[in-house]
C-alpha positions in Angstrom: -22.5 -11.1 -28.1 -19.2 -12.9 -27.5 -16.5 -10.7 -26.5 -13.1 -11.2 -28.2 -9.6 -11.4 -26.5 -8.4 -9.0 -28.5 -11.4 -6.6 -27.1 -10.7 -7.5 -23.8 -7.2 -6.6 -24.2 -7.2 -3.2 -25.6 -10.4 -2.6 -23.0 -7.4 -3.2 -20.5 -4.8 -0.9 -22.4 -7.1 1.6 -22.6 -8.3 1.6 -18.7 -4.8 1.5 -17.5 -3.6 4.2 -20.0 -6.7 6.6 -18.7 -5.5 5.9 -15.1 -2.1 7.2 -15.7 -2.9 10.1 -18.2 -5.0 11.5 -15.4 -2.0 11.3 -12.9 1.4 11.4 -14.8 3.3 14.9 -16.1 5.0 14.7 -18.9 8.7 13.0 -18.7 8.2 11.5 -15.5 9.9 8.3 -14.9 8.1 5.2 -14.4 9.6 1.7 -12.6 7.4 -1.0 -12.3 7.6 -3.6 -9.6 8.1 -7.1 -11.6 8.2 -10.1 -9.6 7.5 -12.5 -12.5 4.2 -13.3 -11.7 1.2 -13.0 -13.8 -0.2 -9.8 -12.4 3.3 -8.0 -12.6 4.2 -9.3 -16.3 0.9 -7.9 -17.5 1.3 -4.7 -16.0 4.9 -4.4 -17.5 3.9 -5.1 -20.7 0.7 -3.2 -20.6 3.2 0.0 -19.6 5.6 -1.1 -22.6 2.7 -0.5 -24.5 1.5 2.8 -23.7 2.9 5.7 -25.5 2.3 8.3 -22.7 5.0 6.1 -21.0 8.2 7.7 -22.0 10.7 6.3 -19.4 10.1 3.0 -18.1 12.2 0.6 -15.9 11.5 -2.3 -13.7 12.9 -3.2 -10.6 12.7 -7.2 -9.4 13.5 -8.0 -5.7 15.3 -11.2 -5.3 14.4 -12.4 -1.4 16.1 -15.4 -1.7 13.4 -17.2 0.3 12.6 -19.8 -2.5 14.8 -22.4 -4.3 13.5 -20.9 -7.3 14.2 -17.6 -6.5 17.5 -17.2 -9.0 15.2 -18.6 -11.8 12.7 -15.8 -11.3 14.9 -13.2 -11.4 16.6 -14.6 -14.6 13.2 -15.0 -16.2 12.6 -11.5 -15.5 15.9 -10.1 -17.0 14.9 -12.1 -20.0 11.3 -10.9 -20.5 12.8 -7.3 -20.0 15.1 -7.6 -22.6 12.7 -9.1 -24.9 10.5 -5.9 -24.5 13.3 -3.3 -24.2 12.9 -2.2 -20.5 15.6 -1.8 -18.5 15.6 -4.1 -15.1 17.4 -3.5 -11.9 17.4 -6.8 -9.9 17.8 -6.0 -5.9 19.0 -8.8 -3.5 17.5 -8.4 0.0 17.9 -10.2 3.4 14.8 -10.7 5.2 15.1 -10.1 8.9 13.4 -12.8 10.4 13.9 -11.3 13.9 11.6 -8.0 13.9 8.6 -9.9 15.2 6.6 -9.1 12.4 6.4 -12.8 10.9 7.8 -13.6 7.5 5.4 -12.2 5.6 5.7 -8.6 7.1 9.1 -9.0 7.0 9.7 -9.9 3.3 7.4 -6.7 2.6 9.1 -4.5 4.4 12.5 -5.1 2.8 10.8 -5.2 -0.7 9.5 -1.8 -0.3 13.0 -0.7 1.1 14.4 -1.9 -2.1 11.5 0.0 -4.1 12.2 3.3 -2.4 15.6 2.8 -4.0 14.1 2.8 -7.4 15.5 5.9 -9.8 12.0 6.8 -11.1 9.3 9.6 -10.0 6.7 7.2 -9.7 6.6 3.1 -8.7 4.2 1.4 -10.2 3.0 -1.9 -8.7 0.5 -4.6 -10.0 -2.1 -5.4 -7.1 -5.5 -5.7 -8.2 -9.0 -6.1 -7.2 -8.8 -9.4 -5.5 -5.6 -8.2 -3.6 -7.6 -5.3 -2.5 -11.0 -7.5 -1.2 -8.2 -9.5 0.7 -6.2 -6.5 2.0 -9.6 -5.3 3.4 -10.3 -8.0 5.0 -6.7 -8.8 6.3 -7.2 -5.3 8.1 -10.5 -5.7 9.4 -9.7 -9.0 11.1 -6.7 -7.0 13.0 -9.3 -4.7 14.1 -8.2 -1.6 11.9 -9.8 1.8 11.8 -11.3 3.9 9.0 -7.6 4.4 7.2 -6.7 0.6 7.7 -10.2 -0.4 6.1 -9.6 1.8 3.2 -7.1 -0.9 2.5 -4.7 0.0 -0.4 -5.1 3.5 -2.2 -4.5 3.7 -5.9 -2.3 6.6 -5.3 0.0 7.6 -2.3 3.3 9.3 -1.2 5.8 6.9 -1.0 9.1 8.9 0.4 10.0 11.4 -2.4 8.1 9.7 -5.0 4.6 8.6 -5.8 3.1 5.1 -5.8 0.5 4.1 -8.4 -1.6 1.1 -8.6 -3.5 1.1 -12.1 -5.0 -2.3 -11.5 -7.0 -2.1 -8.4 -10.0 -2.3 -10.1 -9.1 -5.2 -12.6 -10.2 -8.7 -11.8 -7.7 -11.6 -11.8 -9.6 -13.3 -14.3 -9.1 -10.3 -16.8 -5.3 -10.1 -16.0 -5.0 -13.5 -16.9 -7.0 -13.2 -20.1 -4.5 -10.3 -21.3 -1.8 -12.4 -20.5 -3.2 -15.3 -22.6 -4.4 -13.1 -25.4 -1.1 -11.6 -25.8 0.8 -15.0 -25.3 2.8 -14.0 -22.2 4.7 -16.4 -20.0 5.0 -16.1 -15.9 6.2 -17.9 -13.3 4.5 -19.2 -10.1 5.6 -18.8 -6.6 5.1 -22.0 -4.6 4.6 -20.3 -1.4 1.2 -18.7 -3.1 -0.4 -21.9 -2.2 0.8 -22.0 1.4 -2.5 -21.7 3.5 -0.4 -21.6 6.8 0.4 -17.8 5.3 -2.3 -15.7 6.8 -2.8 -13.7 3.3 -2.8 -17.1 1.1 -5.5 -18.3 3.8 -7.7 -15.4 3.1 -6.9 -15.7 -0.9 -7.8 -19.5 -1.3 -10.0 -20.4 1.5 -11.9 -17.3 3.1 -12.6 -15.5 -0.2 -13.1 -18.7 -1.9 -15.9 -19.3 0.0 -17.0 -15.9 0.3 -17.5 -15.5 -3.6 -19.5 -19.2 -3.4 -22.3 -17.6 -1.2 -21.9 -13.8 -2.5 -20.9 -14.1 -6.3 -20.3 -10.4 -6.3 -18.1 -10.6 -3.0 -14.7 -9.5 -4.3 -16.6 -6.5 -5.9 -18.3 -5.3 -2.8 -15.4 -5.4 -0.4 -13.6 -3.5 -3.2 -16.2 -1.1 -3.2 -16.3 -1.0 0.4 -12.6 -0.5 0.7 -13.2 2.9 -1.9 -16.0 3.8 0.6 -13.6 3.9 3.4 -11.1 5.7 1.7 -13.5 8.5 1.0 -14.2 8.6 4.7 -10.7 8.6 5.7 -10.3 11.2 3.1 -12.8 13.5 5.3 -11.2 12.9 8.4 -8.0 13.7 7.0 -9.7 17.0 6.0 -11.0 17.5 9.7 -7.5 16.7 11.2 -5.9 19.4 9.2 -8.3 21.6 10.2 -7.9 21.3 13.8 -4.4 21.5 13.0 -4.6 24.9 12.0 -6.2 26.0 15.2 -3.9 23.8 17.3 -0.6 23.9 15.6 2.2 25.6 16.9 5.1 25.1 14.7 6.1 21.5 15.3 4.2 21.1 18.3 0.4 21.4 19.3 -1.2 23.6 22.2 -2.4 21.7 24.9 -5.3 23.9 25.5 -6.9 23.3 22.1 -6.2 20.0 22.2 -8.1 19.6 25.5 -11.1 20.9 23.7 -11.4 18.6 21.2 -13.6 15.3 21.7 -11.4 12.1 22.8 -12.6 11.0 19.3 -11.5 13.9 17.3 -8.2 14.4 19.4 -7.3 10.9 18.6 -8.2 11.4 14.9 -5.6 14.7 14.8 -3.1 12.4 17.1 -3.1 9.7 14.1 -3.2 12.2 11.3 0.1 13.7 12.3 1.9 10.6 13.0 1.0 9.6 9.3 2.4 13.1 8.2 5.7 12.3 9.9 5.7 8.7 8.6 5.7 7.1 12.0 3.3 4.5 12.6 0.5 4.6 14.9 0.2 2.8 17.9 -2.8 0.1 18.7 -5.8 1.6 19.9 -5.6 0.6 23.7 -2.4 3.3 23.9 -3.4 5.7 21.8 -6.9 5.8 23.9 -4.6 5.5 27.2 -2.4 8.8 26.0 -5.5 10.8 24.8 -7.2 10.3 27.8 -3.8 11.4 30.0 -3.6 14.6 27.7 -6.9 15.8 28.5 -6.9 14.8 32.2 -3.2 15.4 33.4 -2.8 17.7 36.3 -0.3 20.7 35.4 2.7 19.2 36.9 1.9 16.0 34.9 4.1 15.5 31.4 2.4 12.6 29.7 4.3 10.6 26.9 3.8 7.9 24.5 7.3 6.7 23.3 7.1 4.8 19.8 9.5 3.4 17.4 10.1 6.3 15.7 10.5 8.6 18.6 7.8 9.9 21.3 4.9 12.3 21.7 5.7 14.2 24.9 3.8 17.2 26.5 5.4 20.2 28.8 5.1 23.5 29.1 1.8 23.8 27.4 2.8 21.9 24.1 2.8 18.5 22.7 5.9 17.7 20.9 7.0 14.8 18.2 10.7 14.4 19.3 12.2 12.3 16.6 14.3 9.3 18.1 18.3 10.1 17.5 
């Protein structure tokens, strides 16, 4: 039986609606990230059609990295005007001296702009292919379970929540919806540049994997979901350990030293994430954990991080924020 484009369109609308209905409360304000690409154009269109979404706006981040950046902003302005969605355009400057690389620096600037959106929830259009790509990217960097969980469908984002309702949707389904609804979009020419790591993974690595394993994208996305479940269990274990070790904003060393090394590192990673600090590379965390468990009473191990430092002293481990 041939499935019509209209039925595919209705199915996607229903799936996104169900995703949001399970997570939103009445009167919550939504802001959708709109780049002008196919994925975000479709997501904005879907949200504008859902009765459950009563207060919707969009945000476009103007990176200024492409000669077409102004045209993309203009496209988003016209599109949002036509469908009746208020749009905010945020110009950002990319700091290329951070050592992060262009991709990561642009992402950092983009999310800083997103953090300023006037909404309760930020909604982004990453899809199943993006999830598979993120999993591969993180695994190749030697990530742990949390990184292997790739992108969560929902997480805290500063004072608001970040939602990704298309994570179980393929790019083909998104394009089919766009065609069925006569939508237009812009193409970022940098997406074809395989010198950029994520583009290489998308266009070469994943393409080759899908040729050999036709269900590779689905399997990788499912693996990320499995890792996410495991990461949740590790977080629950860390919370239990914190109940025993926590002393206000510090932790009792006598309890930490009774934990296995793996369990201690799990607690330290959890605590850093709770504070919004970056987790250090494995080798540094390994060494610091070893020092915590073996240091003589007159020794006070510390680990300096960008956001502050972990410092032991007087029987406690402290997290001291950078002033």
